[in-house]
C-alpha positions as CSV (number, residue, x, y, z in Angstrom):
1,X,32.8,-38.2,15.3
2,X,30.9,-37.4,18.6
3,X,27.8,-39.5,19.3
4,X,24.3,-37.9,19.4
5,X,24.3,-38.3,23.2
6,X,27.7,-36.5,23.5
7,X,26.4,-33.6,21.2
8,X,23.3,-33.2,23.3
9,X,25.4,-33.1,26.4
10,X,27.6,-30.4,24.9
11,X,24.5,-28.3,24.1
12,X,23.3,-28.7,27.7
13,X,26.7,-27.5,29.0
14,X,26.6,-24.4,26.8
15,X,26.6,-21.2,28.9
16,X,23.2,-19.7,29.5
17,X,24.4,-16.5,27.9
18,X,25.1,-18.4,24.7
19,X,21.7,-20.0,24.8
20,X,19.9,-16.7,25.2
21,X,21.9,-14.9,22.6
22,X,19.6,-15.6,19.6
23,X,16.6,-14.5,21.7
24,X,18.3,-11.3,22.7
25,X,18.8,-10.3,19.1
26,X,15.1,-10.8,18.6
27,X,14.1,-8.9,21.6
28,X,14.2,-5.3,20.1
29,X,11.9,-6.2,17.1
30,X,9.6,-8.2,19.3
31,X,9.3,-5.3,21.7
32,X,8.4,-2.9,18.9
33,X,6.0,-5.5,17.4
34,X,4.1,-6.0,20.7
35,X,4.1,-2.3,21.5
36,X,3.1,-0.9,18.1
37,X,1.3,-3.7,16.3
38,X,-0.2,-6.4,18.6
39,X,-1.2,-4.3,21.5
40,X,-2.9,-1.6,19.4
41,X,-4.7,-4.3,17.4
42,X,-5.9,-6.0,20.6
43,X,-7.0,-2.6,22.0
44,X,-8.8,-1.7,18.7
45,X,-10.6,-5.1,18.8
46,X,-11.6,-4.4,22.4
47,X,-12.9,-0.9,21.6
48,X,-15.0,-2.1,18.7
49,X,-17.2,-4.2,21.1
50,X,-17.2,-1.7,23.9
51,X,-18.8,1.6,25.0
52,X,-15.9,4.1,25.2
53,X,-16.1,7.6,26.6
54,X,-14.3,10.7,25.2
55,X,-11.3,10.0,27.4
56,X,-10.7,6.6,25.8
57,X,-12.0,4.7,28.8
58,X,-14.1,1.6,28.4
59,X,-17.4,2.1,30.3
60,X,-19.4,-0.9,29.2
61,X,-20.0,-3.7,26.8
62,X,-21.6,-2.8,23.5
63,X,-21.7,-6.1,21.7
64,X,-22.3,-5.6,18.0
65,X,-24.1,-2.2,18.5
66,X,-21.1,-0.3,17.2
67,X,-21.0,-2.3,14.0
68,X,-24.8,-2.0,13.5
69,X,-24.5,1.8,13.9
70,X,-21.6,2.0,11.5
71,X,-23.2,-0.1,8.8
72,X,-26.4,2.1,9.0
73,X,-24.4,5.4,8.4
74,X,-24.5,6.8,4.9
75,X,-21.0,8.3,5.2
76,X,-19.6,4.8,5.8
77,X,-21.1,3.5,2.5
78,X,-19.6,6.6,0.7
79,X,-16.2,6.0,2.3
80,X,-16.3,2.3,1.4
81,X,-17.2,3.0,-2.2
82,X,-14.5,5.7,-2.4
83,X,-11.9,3.3,-1.0
84,X,-12.7,0.5,-3.3
85,X,-12.8,2.7,-6.3
86,X,-9.5,4.2,-5.3
87,X,-8.0,0.7,-5.0
88,X,-9.5,-0.6,-8.3
89,X,-8.0,2.3,-10.3
90,X,-4.8,2.9,-8.4
91,X,-3.4,-0.7,-8.5
92,X,-3.8,-1.3,-12.3
93,X,-2.6,2.2,-13.1
94,X,0.5,2.0,-10.9
95,X,1.4,-1.5,-12.1
96,X,1.0,-0.6,-15.8
97,X,2.9,2.7,-15.5
98,X,5.8,1.3,-13.5
99,X,6.2,-1.8,-15.6
100,X,6.2,0.4,-18.7
101,X,8.8,2.7,-17.2
102,X,11.0,-0.3,-16.3
103,X,10.7,-1.7,-19.9
104,X,11.9,1.6,-21.3
105,X,15.2,1.5,-19.4
106,X,15.9,-2.2,-18.5
107,X,18.5,-2.4,-21.3
108,X,21.6,-0.6,-20.0
109,X,22.5,2.3,-22.4
110,X,24.4,5.5,-22.3
111,X,22.9,7.8,-19.6
112,X,20.7,5.0,-18.3
113,X,21.5,6.0,-14.8
114,X,20.0,9.5,-15.4
115,X,16.7,8.0,-16.5
116,X,16.7,5.6,-13.6
117,X,17.3,8.4,-11.1
118,X,14.5,10.5,-12.6
119,X,12.0,7.7,-12.5
120,X,12.9,7.0,-8.9
121,X,12.5,10.6,-7.7
122,X,9.1,10.0,-5.9
123,X,10.8,7.8,-3.4
124,X,12.6,10.8,-1.9
125,X,9.4,12.9,-1.6
126,X,7.2,12.8,1.5
127,X,3.4,12.6,1.1
128,X,3.0,16.0,2.8
129,X,5.4,17.7,0.4
130,X,4.0,16.0,-2.7
131,X,0.5,16.9,-1.6
132,X,1.3,20.6,-1.3
133,X,3.1,20.5,-4.7
134,X,0.0,18.8,-6.3
135,X,-2.3,21.3,-4.7
136,X,-0.4,24.1,-6.4
137,X,0.0,22.3,-9.8
138,X,-3.8,21.5,-9.9
139,X,-4.9,24.9,-8.6
140,X,-7.9,26.1,-10.7
141,X,-6.5,29.6,-11.2
142,X,-2.7,29.6,-10.9
143,X,-2.0,25.8,-11.4
144,X,0.3,24.8,-14.3
145,X,-1.8,21.7,-15.1
146,X,-5.0,23.7,-16.0
147,X,-2.9,26.3,-17.8
148,X,-1.0,23.8,-20.0
149,X,-4.2,21.9,-21.0
150,X,-6.5,25.0,-21.2
151,X,-8.8,23.7,-18.5
152,X,-10.7,25.4,-15.7
153,X,-11.2,22.6,-13.2
154,X,-11.1,22.9,-9.4
155,X,-9.5,19.5,-8.9
156,X,-9.6,19.5,-5.1
157,X,-12.7,21.7,-4.6
158,X,-15.1,20.1,-7.1
159,X,-16.7,16.9,-5.8
160,X,-16.8,15.5,-9.3
161,X,-13.0,15.7,-9.8
162,X,-11.5,15.6,-6.3
163,X,-11.1,11.8,-6.3
164,X,-9.2,12.0,-9.6
165,X,-6.8,14.5,-8.1
166,X,-6.3,12.2,-5.1
167,X,-5.6,9.3,-7.5
168,X,-3.0,11.3,-9.5
169,X,-1.1,12.0,-6.3
170,X,-1.3,8.4,-5.0
171,X,-0.2,6.9,-8.3
172,X,2.7,9.3,-8.6
173,X,3.8,8.5,-5.1
174,X,4.0,4.8,-5.9
175,X,6.0,5.1,-9.1
176,X,9.6,5.3,-7.8
177,X,9.8,2.2,-5.6
178,X,7.7,0.0,-7.8
179,X,9.7,1.0,-10.8
180,X,12.9,-0.2,-9.1
181,X,11.3,-3.5,-8.3
182,X,10.3,-4.1,-11.9
183,X,13.6,-2.9,-13.2
184,X,15.4,-5.3,-10.9
185,X,13.1,-8.2,-11.9
186,X,13.6,-7.6,-15.6
187,X,17.4,-7.3,-15.3
188,X,17.6,-10.5,-13.3
189,X,16.2,-12.5,-16.3
190,X,19.2,-14.4,-17.9
191,X,20.1,-12.9,-21.2
192,X,20.5,-16.3,-22.7
193,X,16.8,-16.9,-22.4
194,X,15.9,-13.8,-24.3
195,X,18.6,-14.5,-26.9
196,X,17.2,-17.9,-27.5
197,X,13.7,-16.5,-27.9
198,X,15.0,-14.0,-30.4
199,X,16.8,-16.7,-32.4
200,X,13.5,-18.6,-32.5
201,X,11.9,-15.6,-34.2
202,X,10.1,-14.0,-31.2
203,X,9.5,-10.3,-31.6
204,X,9.5,-7.7,-28.8
205,X,5.9,-8.3,-27.9
206,X,6.2,-12.0,-28.0
207,X,9.3,-12.0,-25.9
208,X,7.6,-9.8,-23.3
209,X,4.3,-11.8,-23.0
210,X,5.8,-15.3,-23.4
211,X,9.2,-14.9,-21.6
212,X,9.6,-11.8,-19.5
213,X,6.2,-11.4,-18.0
214,X,5.9,-15.0,-16.8
215,X,9.3,-14.7,-15.2
216,X,8.5,-11.5,-13.3
217,X,5.1,-12.8,-12.0
218,X,6.3,-12.9,-8.4
219,X,7.4,-9.2,-8.5
220,X,4.1,-8.3,-10.3
221,X,2.1,-10.1,-7.5
222,X,4.1,-8.4,-4.8
223,X,3.7,-4.9,-6.3
224,X,-0.1,-5.5,-6.8
225,X,-0.5,-6.6,-3.2
226,X,1.5,-3.8,-1.6
227,X,-0.3,-1.2,-3.7
228,X,-3.6,-2.7,-2.8
229,X,-2.8,-2.4,0.9
230,X,-1.5,1.2,0.4
231,X,-4.7,2.2,-1.5
232,X,-6.9,0.7,1.2
233,X,-4.9,2.7,3.8
234,X,-5.2,6.1,1.9
235,X,-5.8,9.0,4.3
236,X,-2.9,11.4,4.0
237,X,-3.9,13.0,0.7
238,X,-7.4,13.5,2.0
239,X,-6.2,15.2,5.1
240,X,-3.8,17.5,3.2
241,X,-5.8,18.3,0.1
242,X,-9.5,18.1,0.6
243,X,-10.2,18.4,4.4
244,X,-12.6,21.3,5.0
245,X,-13.6,21.7,1.4
246,X,-16.9,21.0,-0.4
247,X,-15.3,17.9,-1.9
248,X,-14.4,16.3,1.4
249,X,-17.2,13.7,1.4
250,X,-16.4,12.8,-2.3
251,X,-12.9,11.8,-1.2
252,X,-13.6,10.4,2.3
253,X,-11.9,7.0,2.6
254,X,-12.3,4.4,5.3
255,X,-9.1,5.4,7.1
256,X,-9.9,9.1,6.9
257,X,-13.3,8.2,8.4
258,X,-11.5,6.3,11.2
259,X,-9.2,9.3,11.7
260,X,-12.1,11.9,11.8
261,X,-14.2,9.7,14.1
262,X,-11.5,9.1,16.6
263,X,-9.5,12.3,16.7
264,X,-12.2,14.9,15.7
265,X,-15.3,13.4,17.3
266,X,-13.7,11.2,20.1
267,X,-16.0,8.4,19.0
268,X,-13.4,5.7,19.6
269,X,-15.8,2.8,19.4
270,X,-16.9,3.8,15.9
271,X,-13.3,4.5,14.8
272,X,-12.3,1.0,16.0
273,X,-15.1,-0.6,14.0
274,X,-14.0,1.2,10.8
275,X,-10.4,0.1,11.5
276,X,-11.4,-3.5,11.8
277,X,-13.6,-3.4,8.7
278,X,-10.7,-2.0,6.7
279,X,-8.3,-4.6,8.2
280,X,-10.6,-7.6,7.3
281,X,-11.3,-6.2,3.8
282,X,-7.6,-5.8,3.1
283,X,-6.9,-9.3,4.5
284,X,-9.6,-10.7,2.3
285,X,-8.2,-9.1,-0.9
286,X,-4.7,-10.3,0.0
287,X,-5.8,-13.9,0.7
288,X,-7.8,-13.8,-2.6
289,X,-4.6,-12.6,-4.4
290,X,-2.5,-15.4,-2.9
291,X,-5.2,-17.9,-4.0
292,X,-5.4,-16.6,-7.5
293,X,-1.6,-16.6,-7.7
294,X,-1.5,-20.1,-6.4
295,X,-4.1,-21.3,-9.0
296,X,-1.8,-20.1,-11.7
297,X,0.7,-22.8,-10.9
298,X,4.4,-22.7,-11.0
299,X,6.2,-20.0,-13.0
300,X,9.6,-21.7,-12.8
């Protein structure tokens, strides 16, 4: 066996190309991370504390004036309320629906693949396409939804119902991927554990709450966190469905406010402030989720 000194000497003699090889593999992703994540975040942070003209050029130091102006605006309070309400409804609804869908098909039966494919369809649909489809389905005059239920509701034009129309779209868009995650988690549970629980007299509900649910907690936590982040980032449905209608303010979210402030009004300092507020809110909720999950203890 070579001594430690000899091994160290061999490492030193290794060609430079071999030493640099691991870092060269990391170079592409690091380039994208710096160019599309770290640099934009640094620039956003800089803009939030600066006076920025309509060309995007920093012309002075603003301190906390941009934040003071943002917090005094009524539309910011509306956007914050809408975003939090969207998150608080979207996350439980998506988790409950996708977990229920996974429980329906987790046992492999005849034609199970057909059901799994149908439940996974939302993955293959873009937000823009789904938004246009929902706009037709929920149309107050020619929409199938109103016709089937005998309703006369302007889902995306009435400020009282516009947010619920947005919620329906965002929940539907999250079904496919989350369903696959829960299905994979349920099928990864050893069958022997469930058989032992059945022999002990545990019924379906008891097996789910005492065996299956504790074992899929990591997946449940991941799905809840990712959906929380996606709900906080909601802007696409607002841009596609309610922009320019009387229900716009009722569905304005923080990210849509950032988009309209930056791209429509060229108020880059205000847009940067909204972006940072959204980032820190999302970070806070994520850290809180990790803390609560950690307090639960081991699930092994």
